[in-house]
ROSE-4610 file (N, C-alpha, C; in Angstrom, 1 decimal, always signed):
// ROSE-4610
residu = [M/M/M/R/R/R/R/R/R/L/L/L/H/H/H/T/T/T/A/A/A/V/V/V/G/G/G/A/A/A/G/G/G/A/A/A/L/L/L/L/L/L/L/L/L/A/A/A/L/L/L/A/A/A/A/A/A/C/C/C/A/A/A/Q/Q/Q/Q/Q/Q/P/P/P/A/A/A/N/N/N/E/E/E/V/V/V/G/G/G/F/F/F/G/G/G/G/G/G/Q/Q/Q/P/P/P/P/P/P/A/A/A/P/P/P/P/P/P/G/G/G/P/P/P/V/V/V/Q/Q/Q/P/P/P/K/K/K/P/P/P/E/E/E/Q/Q/Q/E/E/E/R/R/R/A/A/A/P/P/P/V/V/V/A/A/A/E/E/E/T/T/T/A/A/A/V/V/V/D/D/D/V/V/V/S/S/S/S/S/S/L/L/L/P/P/P/K/K/K/G/G/G/Y/Y/Y/P/P/P/K/K/K/K/K/K/V/V/V/W/W/W/T/T/T/Q/Q/Q/D/D/D/D/D/D/G/G/G/T/T/T/V/V/V/I/I/I/V/V/V/A/A/A/T/T/T/G/G/G/Q/Q/Q/E/E/E/G/G/G/G/G/G/C/C/C/S/S/S/K/K/K/V/V/V/H/H/H/A/A/A/E/E/E/L/L/L/A/A/A/E/E/E/Q/Q/Q/T/T/T/A/A/A/D/D/D/H/H/H/V/V/V/K/K/K/V/V/V/V/V/V/L/L/L/V/V/V/E/E/E/E/E/E/T/T/T/P/P/P/E/E/E/P/P/P/P/P/P/G/G/G/I/I/I/C/C/C/T/T/T/M/M/M/D/D/D/L/L/L/R/R/R/Y/Y/Y/P/P/P/P/P/P/V/V/V/A/A/A/V/V/V/Q/Q/Q/L/L/L/D/D/D/A/A/A/P/P/P/L/L/L/D/D/D/A/A/A/R/R/R/K/K/K/V/V/V/V/V/V/L/L/L/E/E/E/Q/Q/Q/R/R/R/D/D/D/V/V/V/K/K/K/V/V/V/P/P/P/R/R/R]
num = [1/1/1/2/2/2/3/3/3/4/4/4/5/5/5/6/6/6/7/7/7/8/8/8/9/9/9/10/10/10/11/11/11/12/12/12/13/13/13/14/14/14/15/15/15/16/16/16/17/17/17/18/18/18/19/19/19/20/20/20/21/21/21/22/22/22/23/23/23/24/24/24/25/25/25/26/26/26/27/27/27/28/28/28/29/29/29/30/30/30/31/31/31/32/32/32/33/33/33/34/34/34/35/35/35/36/36/36/37/37/37/38/38/38/39/39/39/40/40/40/41/41/41/42/42/42/43/43/43/44/44/44/45/45/45/46/46/46/47/47/47/48/48/48/49/49/49/50/50/50/51/51/51/52/52/52/53/53/53/54/54/54/55/55/55/56/56/56/57/57/57/58/58/58/59/59/59/60/60/60/61/61/61/62/62/62/63/63/63/64/64/64/65/65/65/66/66/66/67/67/67/68/68/68/69/69/69/70/70/70/71/71/71/72/72/72/73/73/73/74/74/74/75/75/75/76/76/76/77/77/77/78/78/78/79/79/79/80/80/80/81/81/81/82/82/82/83/83/83/84/84/84/85/85/85/86/86/86/87/87/87/88/88/88/89/89/89/90/90/90/91/91/91/92/92/92/93/93/93/94/94/94/95/95/95/96/96/96/97/97/97/98/98/98/99/99/99/100/100/100/101/101/101/102/102/102/103/103/103/104/104/104/105/105/105/106/106/106/107/107/107/108/108/108/109/109/109/110/110/110/111/111/111/112/112/112/113/113/113/114/114/114/115/115/115/116/116/116/117/117/117/118/118/118/119/119/119/120/120/120/121/121/121/122/122/122/123/123/123/124/124/124/125/125/125/126/126/126/127/127/127/128/128/128/129/129/129/130/130/130/131/131/131/132/132/132/133/133/133/134/134/134/135/135/135/136/136/136/137/137/137/138/138/138/139/139/139/140/140/140/141/141/141/142/142/142/143/143/143/144/144/144/145/145/145/146/146/146/147/147/147/148/148/148/149/149/149/150/150/150/151/151/151]
x = [+0.7/-0.1/+0.4/+1.9/+2.7/+3.6/+3.9/+4.3/+3.3/+2.1/+1.1/+0.9/+1.3/+1.0/+2.2/+3.1/+4.4/+4.7/+3.7/+3.3/+2.9/+2.3/+0.8/+1.5/+1.9/+2.3/+3.9/+4.1/+5.6/+5.5/+4.1/+3.1/+2.3/+1.9/+0.8/+2.5/+3.4/+4.2/+4.8/+4.7/+5.7/+4.4/+3.7/+2.3/+2.3/+2.6/+2.4/+3.9/+5.0/+5.9/+6.1/+5.6/+4.9/+4.3/+3.4/+1.8/+3.3/+3.4/+4.4/+5.2/+5.7/+7.1/+6.7/+5.1/+4.3/+4.0/+4.1/+3.7/+4.7/+4.1/+4.3/+5.6/+6.5/+7.8/+7.7/+6.5/+6.4/+4.7/+4.8/+3.9/+4.3/+4.2/+4.4/+4.3/+5.4/+5.1/+6.3/+6.0/+7.4/+9.1/+9.2/+10.7/+10.5/+9.2/+9.3/+9.7/+10.3/+10.2/+8.7/+8.0/+7.4/+7.8/+7.1/+6.6/+7.6/+8.2/+8.8/+8.1/+8.2/+7.0/+7.7/+7.0/+7.6/+9.1/+9.3/+10.4/+10.6/+11.6/+11.6/+12.2/+12.2/+12.7/+14.5/+15.0/+16.5/+17.2/+18.5/+19.1/+19.6/+20.2/+20.9/+22.1/+22.8/+24.3/+24.5/+25.4/+25.3/+25.0/+25.4/+25.4/+24.2/+23.0/+21.7/+21.0/+21.7/+21.0/+21.4/+19.8/+19.8/+20.0/+21.3/+21.2/+20.1/+20.1/+18.7/+19.3/+19.7/+20.4/+19.7/+20.8/+20.5/+20.0/+19.8/+18.5/+17.2/+17.1/+15.2/+15.1/+16.3/+16.2/+16.8/+15.1/+15.2/+15.8/+16.9/+17.6/+18.0/+17.0/+17.0/+16.4/+15.6/+15.5/+16.2/+17.5/+18.0/+19.1/+19.6/+21.2/+22.0/+22.4/+23.7/+24.7/+25.4/+26.4/+25.9/+24.5/+24.2/+23.6/+24.2/+24.1/+23.3/+23.8/+22.2/+22.5/+23.0/+22.9/+21.7/+20.9/+19.9/+19.9/+19.4/+19.0/+17.5/+17.8/+15.9/+16.7/+16.1/+16.4/+14.6/+14.9/+13.1/+12.7/+13.6/+12.9/+11.7/+12.6/+12.3/+11.3/+10.8/+9.9/+10.2/+11.8/+11.8/+12.9/+12.6/+13.8/+15.2/+15.9/+17.0/+17.3/+18.1/+18.8/+19.6/+20.8/+21.8/+21.2/+21.3/+20.8/+22.2/+22.6/+22.8/+22.8/+23.6/+23.3/+24.9/+24.1/+25.8/+24.9/+26.4/+26.1/+25.0/+23.9/+23.3/+21.6/+21.8/+21.0/+20.6/+19.7/+18.8/+18.3/+19.0/+18.1/+17.6/+15.6/+15.3/+14.6/+13.4/+13.1/+11.7/+11.0/+9.5/+8.7/+8.1/+7.5/+6.4/+6.3/+5.5/+4.6/+5.1/+3.5/+4.2/+3.0/+3.1/+2.3/+2.4/+2.1/+2.6/+1.9/+1.9/+3.7/+3.7/+4.9/+6.5/+5.8/+6.7/+6.9/+7.7/+7.8/+8.2/+7.8/+8.5/+8.8/+10.2/+11.2/+11.2/+11.4/+11.8/+12.5/+14.0/+15.0/+14.9/+13.9/+13.8/+15.0/+15.9/+16.5/+15.9/+15.7/+15.5/+16.6/+16.8/+17.1/+16.9/+17.7/+17.2/+17.1/+16.0/+15.9/+15.1/+15.7/+17.0/+18.5/+19.5/+20.3/+21.6/+22.0/+23.0/+24.1/+24.6/+26.7/+26.4/+27.0/+27.2/+28.9/+28.8/+29.9/+30.3/+30.9/+31.2/+31.4/+30.6/+30.5/+29.7/+29.7/+28.8/+28.4/+27.6/+27.7/+26.7/+26.8/+26.2/+24.6/+24.5/+23.4/+22.3/+22.2/+21.4/+20.4/+19.0/+17.6/+16.4/+15.9/+14.2/+13.3/+12.6/+11.4/+10.6/+9.2/+8.7/+8.0/+7.2/+6.2/+5.5/+4.1/+3.1/+3.1/+4.0/+4.3/+6.1/+6.3/+7.7/+8.1/+9.0/+9.5/+9.6/+10.1/+9.9/+10.4/+9.7/+10.2/+9.3/+9.4/+9.2/+10.1/+10.0/+10.4/+11.4/+12.2/+12.6/+12.9/+11.8/+11.9/+12.5/+13.7/+13.9/+14.2/+13.4/+13.1/+14.3/+14.5/+15.1/+14.5/+13.7/+13.2/+13.9/+14.6/+14.8/+13.7/+14.0/+13.0/+12.9/+12.8/+13.4/+12.2/+13.1/+12.4/+12.7/+12.0/+12.0/+13.2/+14.3/+14.9/+14.4]
y = [-1.5/+0.0/+1.6/+1.0/+3.0/+2.5/+2.0/+1.8/+2.7/+1.8/+2.2/+4.6/+4.5/+6.0/+7.2/+6.1/+7.1/+7.4/+5.9/+5.8/+7.0/+6.7/+8.0/+9.4/+9.6/+11.1/+11.1/+10.5/+11.1/+11.2/+10.6/+11.0/+11.9/+12.4/+13.6/+14.8/+14.4/+15.6/+15.3/+14.3/+14.7/+15.3/+15.6/+15.4/+16.9/+17.2/+19.0/+19.8/+19.2/+19.4/+19.9/+19.1/+18.8/+20.4/+19.9/+21.4/+22.9/+22.9/+23.8/+24.5/+23.2/+22.8/+23.4/+23.7/+23.9/+25.6/+26.4/+27.5/+28.0/+28.8/+29.1/+30.6/+30.5/+31.4/+32.5/+34.0/+35.1/+35.0/+33.7/+33.9/+34.4/+34.6/+34.6/+33.3/+32.8/+31.3/+30.7/+30.1/+29.7/+29.8/+30.4/+30.8/+31.5/+32.2/+32.9/+34.5/+35.5/+37.2/+37.6/+38.6/+39.7/+40.6/+40.7/+41.3/+42.5/+43.5/+44.9/+45.5/+47.0/+47.8/+48.6/+49.3/+50.2/+51.7/+51.2/+52.4/+53.8/+54.4/+55.5/+55.3/+56.4/+56.3/+56.2/+54.9/+55.4/+56.1/+57.4/+57.6/+56.6/+56.4/+55.6/+56.4/+55.6/+55.8/+57.0/+58.0/+59.2/+59.3/+57.7/+57.8/+57.8/+57.7/+57.4/+59.2/+59.9/+61.7/+61.9/+63.0/+64.1/+65.6/+66.5/+67.5/+68.0/+69.1/+70.3/+71.4/+72.5/+73.8/+74.4/+75.4/+76.2/+76.9/+77.7/+78.8/+78.3/+76.8/+76.2/+75.5/+76.0/+75.3/+76.8/+77.3/+78.4/+78.0/+78.5/+77.7/+78.8/+79.5/+81.0/+80.2/+79.7/+78.7/+78.1/+77.9/+76.8/+78.0/+77.4/+77.7/+77.9/+79.1/+79.4/+77.8/+77.7/+76.4/+74.8/+75.3/+74.0/+73.5/+72.1/+71.9/+72.3/+72.4/+73.4/+72.4/+70.8/+70.1/+69.3/+69.2/+69.2/+68.5/+67.0/+66.8/+65.2/+65.0/+64.0/+62.1/+61.8/+60.9/+59.6/+58.7/+58.1/+58.9/+59.9/+59.9/+61.7/+61.9/+63.2/+63.3/+62.3/+61.4/+61.6/+61.3/+61.4/+62.9/+63.7/+64.1/+63.9/+64.1/+64.4/+65.1/+65.4/+66.5/+66.1/+67.0/+66.6/+66.8/+66.1/+66.7/+66.5/+67.0/+67.2/+66.5/+66.2/+65.4/+65.1/+64.8/+64.5/+64.1/+63.9/+63.3/+61.9/+62.0/+61.5/+62.0/+62.9/+63.8/+62.5/+62.8/+61.4/+62.6/+62.6/+63.5/+62.9/+62.9/+62.4/+63.7/+63.4/+64.2/+64.2/+65.2/+65.2/+66.2/+65.7/+66.3/+67.2/+68.3/+69.1/+69.9/+70.2/+70.3/+70.2/+70.1/+69.6/+70.6/+71.9/+72.8/+72.5/+73.3/+73.6/+74.1/+74.6/+75.7/+75.9/+74.5/+74.6/+73.3/+72.5/+71.1/+72.0/+71.2/+71.9/+70.8/+70.3/+69.6/+69.9/+69.5/+69.8/+68.7/+69.5/+68.0/+68.6/+67.0/+67.7/+66.3/+66.9/+66.4/+66.1/+65.0/+64.3/+64.3/+64.9/+64.8/+63.8/+63.3/+62.2/+63.4/+63.2/+63.9/+63.1/+63.0/+63.6/+63.3/+64.2/+63.9/+63.0/+62.5/+61.4/+61.6/+60.6/+60.4/+60.8/+62.0/+61.3/+61.8/+61.3/+61.7/+63.7/+64.1/+65.1/+65.4/+65.3/+64.9/+64.8/+65.5/+66.1/+65.5/+65.0/+63.7/+64.4/+64.3/+64.6/+63.3/+62.7/+62.2/+62.5/+61.3/+62.2/+61.8/+62.5/+62.2/+62.6/+61.5/+61.6/+62.1/+61.7/+62.2/+61.4/+61.3/+60.4/+61.6/+62.4/+63.2/+62.6/+62.8/+62.4/+62.5/+63.6/+63.7/+64.1/+64.3/+64.8/+65.9/+66.6/+67.7/+68.3/+68.0/+69.1/+70.2/+71.7/+73.2/+73.5/+73.2/+74.0/+73.6/+74.7/+74.9/+74.1/+74.2/+73.0/+74.0/+74.1/+74.8/+73.7/+74.5/+73.8/+74.4/+73.4/+74.2/+73.3/+73.1/+72.3/+72.8/+71.6/+71.9/+70.8/+71.0/+70.7/+70.2/+68.6/+68.1/+67.2/+67.1/+66.7/+65.4/+64.1/+62.7/+62.4/+61.4/+60.7/+59.9/+59.6/+58.3/+57.2]
z = [-0.5/+0.5/-0.3/+1.0/+0.6/-0.8/-1.5/-2.6/-3.6/-3.7/-4.0/-4.0/-3.0/-2.4/-2.8/-2.7/-3.8/-4.9/-5.8/-6.9/-7.4/-6.7/-6.9/-6.8/-5.4/-4.8/-6.2/-6.7/-7.7/-9.1/-9.8/-10.3/-11.0/-9.9/-9.7/-9.9/-9.1/-9.1/-10.5/-10.8/-12.4/-13.3/-12.9/-13.8/-14.0/-12.6/-11.9/-12.9/-12.8/-13.0/-15.2/-15.6/-17.1/-17.3/-16.2/-16.7/-16.7/-15.7/-15.4/-16.6/-17.4/-18.7/-19.9/-19.8/-21.1/-21.0/-20.2/-20.2/-21.1/-22.2/-22.9/-22.1/-22.1/-22.1/-21.4/-22.3/-21.7/-21.1/-20.6/-19.2/-17.8/-16.9/-14.9/-14.9/-14.4/-13.7/-12.9/-12.3/-11.6/-12.9/-12.2/-12.8/-13.5/-14.4/-15.3/-15.0/-15.7/-15.9/-16.3/-15.2/-15.5/-17.0/-17.4/-18.8/-18.4/-19.2/-19.0/-19.3/-18.7/-19.0/-20.3/-20.9/-22.6/-21.8/-21.6/-21.4/-22.2/-21.8/-22.4/-24.3/-25.0/-26.0/-26.0/-26.6/-26.6/-27.8/-27.1/-28.4/-29.2/-30.3/-31.7/-31.8/-32.5/-33.0/-33.6/-33.4/-34.0/-35.4/-36.2/-37.9/-38.3/-37.2/-37.5/-36.6/-36.6/-36.3/-37.1/-37.1/-37.8/-37.3/-37.0/-36.5/-36.5/-35.6/-35.6/-35.5/-36.5/-37.0/-35.3/-34.6/-34.0/-33.7/-34.9/-35.6/-34.5/-34.9/-35.1/-33.0/-32.7/-31.3/-30.2/-29.3/-28.2/-27.3/-26.8/-25.2/-24.4/-24.4/-23.6/-22.0/-22.0/-21.0/-20.0/-20.7/-20.6/-19.1/-17.7/-17.2/-18.3/-17.7/-18.5/-17.8/-19.2/-19.4/-19.9/-19.6/-19.9/-21.3/-21.6/-23.1/-23.8/-25.0/-26.3/-27.0/-27.3/-29.0/-28.8/-29.7/-30.1/-31.6/-32.0/-33.3/-33.0/-34.2/-34.2/-34.8/-34.6/-35.1/-35.6/-36.1/-37.0/-38.3/-38.6/-39.6/-38.9/-38.0/-37.2/-36.3/-35.7/-35.1/-33.9/-33.6/-32.3/-32.1/-30.7/-30.1/-29.5/-29.3/-28.7/-28.1/-26.6/-26.6/-25.5/-25.1/-24.1/-23.0/-22.1/-20.9/-20.1/-18.3/-17.7/-16.4/-15.6/-14.2/-14.0/-12.1/-11.2/-10.0/-9.6/-8.5/-8.3/-7.1/-7.3/-8.6/-9.1/-9.4/-10.8/-11.5/-13.0/-13.4/-15.4/-15.9/-17.0/-17.5/-18.1/-18.9/-20.1/-20.8/-20.8/-21.2/-21.5/-22.7/-22.6/-23.7/-23.2/-23.6/-22.5/-23.8/-24.6/-26.2/-27.2/-27.7/-29.5/-29.9/-31.4/-31.2/-32.9/-34.0/-35.0/-35.8/-35.0/-34.5/-34.3/-32.6/-32.4/-31.3/-30.7/-29.8/-28.4/-27.1/-26.4/-25.2/-24.6/-24.2/-23.4/-21.8/-20.6/-19.7/-19.7/-19.2/-17.9/-17.0/-15.8/-15.2/-14.6/-13.7/-11.8/-11.3/-10.1/-9.3/-8.4/-7.1/-6.2/-5.6/-4.3/-3.1/-2.2/-1.1/+0.4/+1.9/+1.7/+1.4/+0.7/-0.2/+0.8/-0.3/+0.8/+0.4/+0.3/-0.3/-1.3/-2.6/-3.5/-4.2/-5.5/-6.3/-6.9/-6.7/-7.5/-9.0/-9.8/-11.1/-11.8/-12.8/-14.6/-15.4/-16.4/-17.0/-17.6/-19.2/-20.2/-20.8/-20.6/-21.1/-22.4/-23.6/-24.2/-23.9/-24.1/-23.5/-24.5/-24.4/-26.3/-25.9/-26.5/-26.5/-27.9/-28.3/-28.9/-29.3/-30.5/-31.4/-31.7/-32.0/-32.8/-34.5/-34.5/-36.3/-36.3/-37.6/-37.6/-36.9/-36.7/-36.4/-37.4/-38.8/-39.7/-39.8/-39.9/-39.6/-38.3/-37.6/-36.0/-35.0/-34.5/-34.0/-32.1/-32.1/-30.5/-29.3/-28.5/-27.2/-26.0/-25.0/-24.5/-22.9/-21.9/-20.8/-19.2/-18.7/-17.7/-16.1/-15.6/-14.2/-13.1/-12.1/-10.8/-10.8/-9.9/-9.2/-8.0/-6.5/-5.7/-5.3/-5.5/-5.5/-4.0/-3.5/-2.1/-2.8/-1.8/-1.5/-1.7]
């Protein structure tokens, strides 16, 4: 009788393991990974960039010394700008406004609050936003904003 219970138990365990193995890889289950949320637009290599003329970029709202390099990619449907971050802060871009004559991009620098121990360096990562339509002749307006975020 003991052998029968062991054999039935082992068979049930084998059946359960076989059922788990049949799950599609993209489903969350035992040992599976949850699907990754869509992330921000990623800048592409330099050969896939189209620079935006300095005359087509309004940088009057940026702090003195802030980077002013702007380009497009993906046939003008993505705007990429050079952000500035340092120490513990991180920068990202937000699309604030799209009109027929201009596109406003806000470069948001997030700094943890309360501050911790941070390095004293500056980094200039490219940050990108997706447009509804190609930039074409529209002007790019860059603004910068500092935001405190909880640790």
